[in-house]
N, CA, C and O atoms as a GROMACS GRO file, in nm:
protein
  296
    1MET      N    1  15.757 -11.008  -7.318
    1MET     CA    2  15.826 -10.998  -7.471
    1MET      C    3  15.908 -11.137  -7.541
    1MET      O    4  15.980 -11.198  -7.462
    2LYS      N    5  15.903 -11.170  -7.630
    2LYS     CA    6  15.997 -11.294  -7.680
    2LYS      C    7  16.082 -11.243  -7.791
    2LYS      O    8  16.038 -11.206  -7.900
    3THR      N    9  16.229 -11.245  -7.748
    3THR     CA   10  16.337 -11.248  -7.809
    3THR      C   11  16.345 -11.330  -7.898
    3THR      O   12  16.256 -11.414  -7.916
    4GLU      N   13  16.437 -11.324  -7.961
    4GLU     CA   14  16.500 -11.462  -8.088
    4GLU      C   15  16.584 -11.581  -7.914
    4GLU      O   16  16.620 -11.699  -7.926
    5GLU      N   17  16.587 -11.556  -7.872
    5GLU     CA   18  16.660 -11.623  -7.748
    5GLU      C   19  16.612 -11.638  -7.649
    5GLU      O   20  16.664 -11.731  -7.588
    6LYS      N   21  16.499 -11.573  -7.576
    6LYS     CA   22  16.437 -11.522  -7.453
    6LYS      C   23  16.291 -11.484  -7.441
    6LYS      O   24  16.266 -11.391  -7.518
    7ILE      N   25  16.171 -11.529  -7.363
    7ILE     CA   26  16.050 -11.514  -7.339
    7ILE      C   27  16.123 -11.435  -7.149
    7ILE      O   28  16.182 -11.484  -7.053
    8ILE      N   29  16.066 -11.283  -7.187
    8ILE     CA   30  16.113 -11.185  -7.062
    8ILE      C   31  15.929 -11.124  -7.061
    8ILE      O   32  15.854 -11.111  -7.157
    9CYS      N   33  15.909 -11.103  -6.943
    9CYS     CA   34  15.779 -11.030  -6.862
    9CYS      C   35  15.830 -10.928  -6.886
    9CYS      O   36  15.950 -10.920  -6.864
   10ASN      N   37  15.780 -10.848  -6.925
   10ASN     CA   38  15.688 -10.693  -6.968
   10ASN      C   39  15.722 -10.574  -6.871
   10ASN      O   40  15.770 -10.462  -6.880
   11CYS      N   41  15.650 -10.695  -6.728
   11CYS     CA   42  15.638 -10.590  -6.649
   11CYS      C   43  15.759 -10.635  -6.564
   11CYS      O   44  15.771 -10.537  -6.490
   12CYS      N   45  15.834 -10.702  -6.536
   12CYS     CA   46  15.921 -10.706  -6.423
   12CYS      C   47  16.055 -10.780  -6.471
   12CYS      O   48  16.150 -10.819  -6.403
   13ARG      N   49  16.036 -10.788  -6.586
   13ARG     CA   50  16.196 -10.805  -6.690
   13ARG      C   51  16.266 -10.987  -6.646
   13ARG      O   52  16.374 -11.044  -6.659
   14LYS      N   53  16.125 -11.025  -6.591
   14LYS     CA   54  16.179 -11.146  -6.540
   14LYS      C   55  16.213 -11.256  -6.646
   14LYS      O   56  16.130 -11.247  -6.737
   15VAL      N   57  16.286 -11.339  -6.665
   15VAL     CA   58  16.349 -11.432  -6.791
   15VAL      C   59  16.270 -11.559  -6.735
   15VAL      O   60  16.265 -11.615  -6.626
   16ILE      N   61  16.199 -11.581  -6.881
   16ILE     CA   62  16.085 -11.744  -6.854
   16ILE      C   63  16.164 -11.875  -6.897
   16ILE      O   64  16.145 -11.918  -7.010
   17ALA      N   65  16.252 -11.942  -6.810
   17ALA     CA   66  16.361 -12.063  -6.877
   17ALA      C   67  16.271 -12.143  -6.935
   17ALA      O   68  16.164 -12.196  -6.905
   18GLU      N   69  16.370 -12.135  -7.059
   18GLU     CA   70  16.264 -12.259  -7.143
   18GLU      C   71  16.465 -12.375  -7.159
   18GLU      O   72  16.584 -12.351  -7.138
   19ARG      N   73  16.357 -12.527  -7.220
   19ARG     CA   74  16.461 -12.606  -7.262
   19ARG      C   75  16.406 -12.636  -7.366
   19ARG      O   76  16.283 -12.624  -7.363
   20ASN      N   77  16.459 -12.676  -7.474
   20ASN     CA   78  16.451 -12.736  -7.565
   20ASN      C   79  16.322 -12.644  -7.664
   20ASN      O   80  16.242 -12.704  -7.735
   21ALA      N   81  16.324 -12.492  -7.650
   21ALA     CA   82  16.191 -12.433  -7.682
   21ALA      C   83  16.076 -12.420  -7.662
   21ALA      O   84  15.984 -12.363  -7.721
   22ILE      N   85  16.091 -12.524  -7.504
   22ILE     CA   86  15.962 -12.534  -7.432
   22ILE      C   87  15.975 -12.434  -7.304
   22ILE      O   88  16.072 -12.442  -7.229
   23PRO      N   89  15.885 -12.353  -7.286
   23PRO     CA   90  15.919 -12.261  -7.141
   23PRO      C   91  15.874 -12.338  -7.038
   23PRO      O   92  15.776 -12.413  -7.040
   24MET      N   93  15.975 -12.308  -6.917
   24MET     CA   94  16.001 -12.419  -6.811
   24MET      C   95  15.862 -12.395  -6.659
   24MET      O   96  15.852 -12.458  -6.554
   25ALA      N   97  15.786 -12.293  -6.708
   25ALA     CA   98  15.692 -12.201  -6.641
   25ALA      C   99  15.601 -12.125  -6.717
   25ALA      O  100  15.651 -12.073  -6.817
   26ASP      N  101  15.435 -12.096  -6.688
   26ASP     CA  102  15.378 -12.079  -6.774
   26ASP      C  103  15.346 -11.904  -6.790
   26ASP      O  104  15.390 -11.829  -6.704
   27TYR      N  105  15.299 -11.871  -6.859
   27TYR     CA  106  15.308 -11.692  -6.850
   27TYR      C  107  15.168 -11.625  -6.977
   27TYR      O  108  15.126 -11.675  -7.081
   28LEU      N  109  15.141 -11.535  -6.927
   28LEU     CA  110  15.064 -11.503  -6.990
   28LEU      C  111  15.126 -11.405  -7.138
   28LEU      O  112  15.219 -11.324  -7.135
   29HIS      N  113  15.030 -11.448  -7.273
   29HIS     CA  114  15.083 -11.343  -7.432
   29HIS      C  115  14.992 -11.304  -7.405
   29HIS      O  116  14.902 -11.365  -7.348
   30VAL      N  117  14.992 -11.174  -7.445
   30VAL     CA  118  14.869 -11.102  -7.551
   30VAL      C  119  14.923 -11.041  -7.641
   30VAL      O  120  15.029 -10.980  -7.632
   31GLU      N  121  14.816 -11.057  -7.792
   31GLU     CA  122  14.856 -10.992  -7.886
   31GLU      C  123  14.719 -10.934  -7.882
   31GLU      O  124  14.614 -10.984  -7.841
   32LYS      N  125  14.752 -10.776  -7.952
   32LYS     CA  126  14.609 -10.704  -7.989
   32LYS      C  127  14.582 -10.645  -8.085
   32LYS      O  128  14.561 -10.525  -8.065
   33GLU      N  129  14.571 -10.693  -8.224
   33GLU     CA  130  14.524 -10.572  -8.300
   33GLU      C  131  14.462 -10.484  -8.284
   33GLU      O  132  14.343 -10.512  -8.290
   34TRP      N  133  14.488 -10.344  -8.258
   34TRP     CA  134  14.332 -10.250  -8.261
   34TRP      C  135  14.310 -10.186  -8.415
   34TRP      O  136  14.401 -10.176  -8.497
   35GLY      N  137  14.218 -10.157  -8.429
   35GLY     CA  138  14.051 -10.142  -8.532
   35GLY      C  139  14.056 -10.038  -8.510
   35GLY      O  140  14.125  -9.971  -8.434
   36TYR      N  141  13.903  -9.996  -8.645
   36TYR     CA  142  13.842  -9.875  -8.623
   36TYR      C  143  13.821  -9.830  -8.477
   36TYR      O  144  13.837  -9.924  -8.399
   37PHE      N  145  13.784  -9.692  -8.407
   37PHE     CA  146  13.716  -9.627  -8.337
   37PHE      C  147  13.817  -9.647  -8.207
   37PHE      O  148  13.765  -9.624  -8.097
   38SER      N  149  13.944  -9.684  -8.210
   38SER     CA  150  14.056  -9.641  -8.114
   38SER      C  151  14.145  -9.548  -8.112
   38SER      O  152  14.115  -9.443  -8.168
   39ASN      N  153  14.232  -9.557  -8.071
   39ASN     CA  154  14.349  -9.409  -8.087
   39ASN      C  155  14.462  -9.472  -8.171
   39ASN      O  156  14.548  -9.405  -8.228
   40LYS      N  157  14.453  -9.613  -8.173
   40LYS     CA  158  14.548  -9.718  -8.197
   40LYS      C  159  14.538  -9.764  -8.340
   40LYS      O  160  14.620  -9.841  -8.390
   41ASP      N  161  14.486  -9.738  -8.373
   41ASP     CA  162  14.401  -9.792  -8.542
   41ASP      C  163  14.583  -9.824  -8.589
   41ASP      O  164  14.691  -9.766  -8.574
   42GLY      N  165  14.527  -9.963  -8.657
   42GLY     CA  166  14.663  -9.997  -8.714
   42GLY      C  167  14.764 -10.023  -8.667
   42GLY      O  168  14.859 -10.030  -8.746
   43GLN      N  169  14.793 -10.052  -8.504
   43GLN     CA  170  14.892 -10.077  -8.443
   43GLN      C  171  14.866 -10.225  -8.401
   43GLN      O  172  14.747 -10.257  -8.391
   44LYS      N  173  14.954 -10.314  -8.378
   44LYS     CA  174  14.923 -10.459  -8.317
   44LYS      C  175  15.026 -10.423  -8.224
   44LYS      O  176  15.120 -10.379  -8.290
   45GLN      N  177  15.059 -10.421  -8.053
   45GLN     CA  178  15.074 -10.458  -7.962
   45GLN      C  179  15.105 -10.625  -7.921
   45GLN      O  180  15.027 -10.712  -7.960
   46GLU      N  181  15.196 -10.648  -7.859
   46GLU     CA  182  15.224 -10.774  -7.804
   46GLU      C  183  15.282 -10.718  -7.677
   46GLU      O  184  15.344 -10.611  -7.678
   47PHE      N  185  15.266 -10.787  -7.569
   47PHE     CA  186  15.357 -10.818  -7.407
   47PHE      C  187  15.323 -10.938  -7.364
   47PHE      O  188  15.218 -11.001  -7.381
   48ASP      N  189  15.453 -10.974  -7.288
   48ASP     CA  190  15.413 -11.149  -7.204
   48ASP      C  191  15.464 -11.054  -7.070
   48ASP      O  192  15.542 -10.960  -7.062
   49LEU      N  193  15.335 -11.164  -6.921
   49LEU     CA  194  15.363 -11.165  -6.859
   49LEU      C  195  15.396 -11.282  -6.773
   49LEU      O  196  15.338 -11.383  -6.812
   50CYS      N  197  15.498 -11.306  -6.630
   50CYS     CA  198  15.522 -11.353  -6.622
   50CYS      C  199  15.361 -11.437  -6.517
   50CYS      O  200  15.250 -11.389  -6.541
   51GLU      N  201  15.369 -11.538  -6.427
   51GLU     CA  202  15.261 -11.568  -6.330
   51GLU      C  203  15.241 -11.466  -6.231
   51GLU      O  204  15.125 -11.429  -6.220
   52ASP      N  205  15.343 -11.401  -6.141
   52ASP     CA  206  15.316 -11.318  -6.013
   52ASP      C  207  15.312 -11.180  -6.116
   52ASP      O  208  15.356 -11.088  -6.047
   53CYS      N  209  15.283 -11.134  -6.234
   53CYS     CA  210  15.301 -10.986  -6.264
   53CYS      C  211  15.161 -11.039  -6.319
   53CYS      O  212  15.074 -10.955  -6.296
   54CYS      N  213  15.106 -11.160  -6.390
   54CYS     CA  214  14.935 -11.158  -6.420
   54CYS      C  215  14.852 -11.165  -6.286
   54CYS      O  216  14.729 -11.165  -6.276
   55ASP      N  217  14.950 -11.170  -6.181
   55ASP     CA  218  14.827 -11.232  -6.063
   55ASP      C  219  14.816 -11.091  -6.026
   55ASP      O  220  14.702 -11.049  -6.007
   56ALA      N  221  14.915 -11.011  -6.013
   56ALA     CA  222  14.910 -10.879  -5.958
   56ALA      C  223  14.815 -10.795  -6.051
   56ALA      O  224  14.735 -10.711  -6.010
   57TRP      N  225  14.835 -10.829  -6.178
   57TRP     CA  226  14.723 -10.724  -6.275
   57TRP      C  227  14.586 -10.770  -6.228
   57TRP      O  228  14.511 -10.702  -6.159
   58ILE      N  229  14.564 -10.879  -6.268
   58ILE     CA  230  14.405 -10.924  -6.213
   58ILE      C  231  14.378 -10.844  -6.045
   58ILE      O  232  14.292 -10.767  -6.002
   59LYS      N  233  14.428 -10.870  -6.021
   59LYS     CA  234  14.399 -10.809  -5.821
   59LYS      C  235  14.408 -10.671  -5.816
   59LYS      O  236  14.395 -10.622  -5.704
   60SER      N  237  14.437 -10.561  -5.950
   60SER     CA  238  14.407 -10.463  -5.990
   60SER      C  239  14.318 -10.452  -6.050
   60SER      O  240  14.311 -10.331  -6.073
   61LEU      N  241  14.228 -10.507  -6.101
   61LEU     CA  242  14.090 -10.483  -6.169
   61LEU      C  243  14.014 -10.435  -6.145
   61LEU      O  244  13.989 -10.506  -6.047
   62GLN      N  245  13.891 -10.321  -6.145
   62GLN     CA  246  13.789 -10.322  -6.072
   62GLN      C  247  13.671 -10.383  -6.069
   62GLN      O  248  13.580 -10.365  -5.987
   63ILE      N  249  13.673 -10.476  -6.185
   63ILE     CA  250  13.546 -10.578  -6.167
   63ILE      C  251  13.649 -10.691  -6.151
   63ILE      O  252  13.755 -10.680  -6.211
   64PRO      N  253  13.623 -10.808  -6.068
   64PRO     CA  254  13.755 -10.894  -6.028
   64PRO      C  255  13.724 -10.980  -6.209
   64PRO      O  256  13.609 -10.977  -6.253
   65ALA      N  257  13.816 -11.035  -6.278
   65ALA     CA  258  13.814 -11.139  -6.366
   65ALA      C  259  13.782 -11.291  -6.320
   65ALA      O  260  13.829 -11.361  -6.231
   66ALA      N  261  13.649 -11.321  -6.450
   66ALA     CA  262  13.611 -11.427  -6.414
   66ALA      C  263  13.740 -11.538  -6.389
   66ALA      O  264  13.854 -11.530  -6.436
   67SER      N  265  13.675 -11.660  -6.283
   67SER     CA  266  13.771 -11.765  -6.304
   67SER      C  267  13.679 -11.852  -6.309
   67SER      O  268  13.557 -11.836  -6.319
   68GLN      N  269  13.773 -11.996  -6.298
   68GLN     CA  270  13.657 -12.139  -6.281
   68GLN      C  271  13.820 -12.239  -6.325
   68GLN      O  272  13.924 -12.212  -6.384
   69GLU      N  273  13.776 -12.337  -6.270
   69GLU     CA  274  13.897 -12.447  -6.252
   69GLU      C  275  13.842 -12.597  -6.362
   69GLU      O  276  13.750 -12.677  -6.376
   70VAL      N  277  13.970 -12.560  -6.419
   70VAL     CA  278  13.968 -12.694  -6.506
   70VAL      C  279  14.038 -12.766  -6.455
   70VAL      O  280  14.144 -12.744  -6.396
   71THR      N  281  13.946 -12.925  -6.489
   71THR     CA  282  13.948 -13.027  -6.464
   71THR      C  283  14.059 -13.150  -6.564
   71THR      O  284  14.131 -13.240  -6.521
   72GLU      N  285  14.030 -13.101  -6.719
   72GLU     CA  286  14.091 -13.170  -6.828
   72GLU      C  287  14.194 -13.062  -6.882
   72GLU      O  288  14.159 -12.946  -6.908
   73PHE      N  289  14.297 -13.100  -6.895
   73PHE     CA  290  14.401 -13.070  -6.968
   73PHE      C  291  14.448 -13.111  -7.077
   73PHE      O  292  14.485 -13.228  -7.077
   74VAL      N  293  14.457 -13.056  -7.165
   74VAL     CA  294  14.481 -13.053  -7.344
   74VAL      C  295  14.588 -13.044  -7.326
   74VAL      O  296  14.666 -13.036  -7.422
   0.00000   0.00000   0.00000
């Protein structure tokens, strides 16, 4: 969850340190606008997960997440 001053992991509440508005650790940011055929039609949800919480979430999936190595960084 990004507040005006901080990025905070919605799972463990770890603060993602920033320097000059640049995060000093990577994290997962998710935004979802729910639409028709959902129970949340018209709602928008956002959350942030630190790398450790993201890893734990991915490990809990019943079908493993696809993963591939990236050798060129943009």
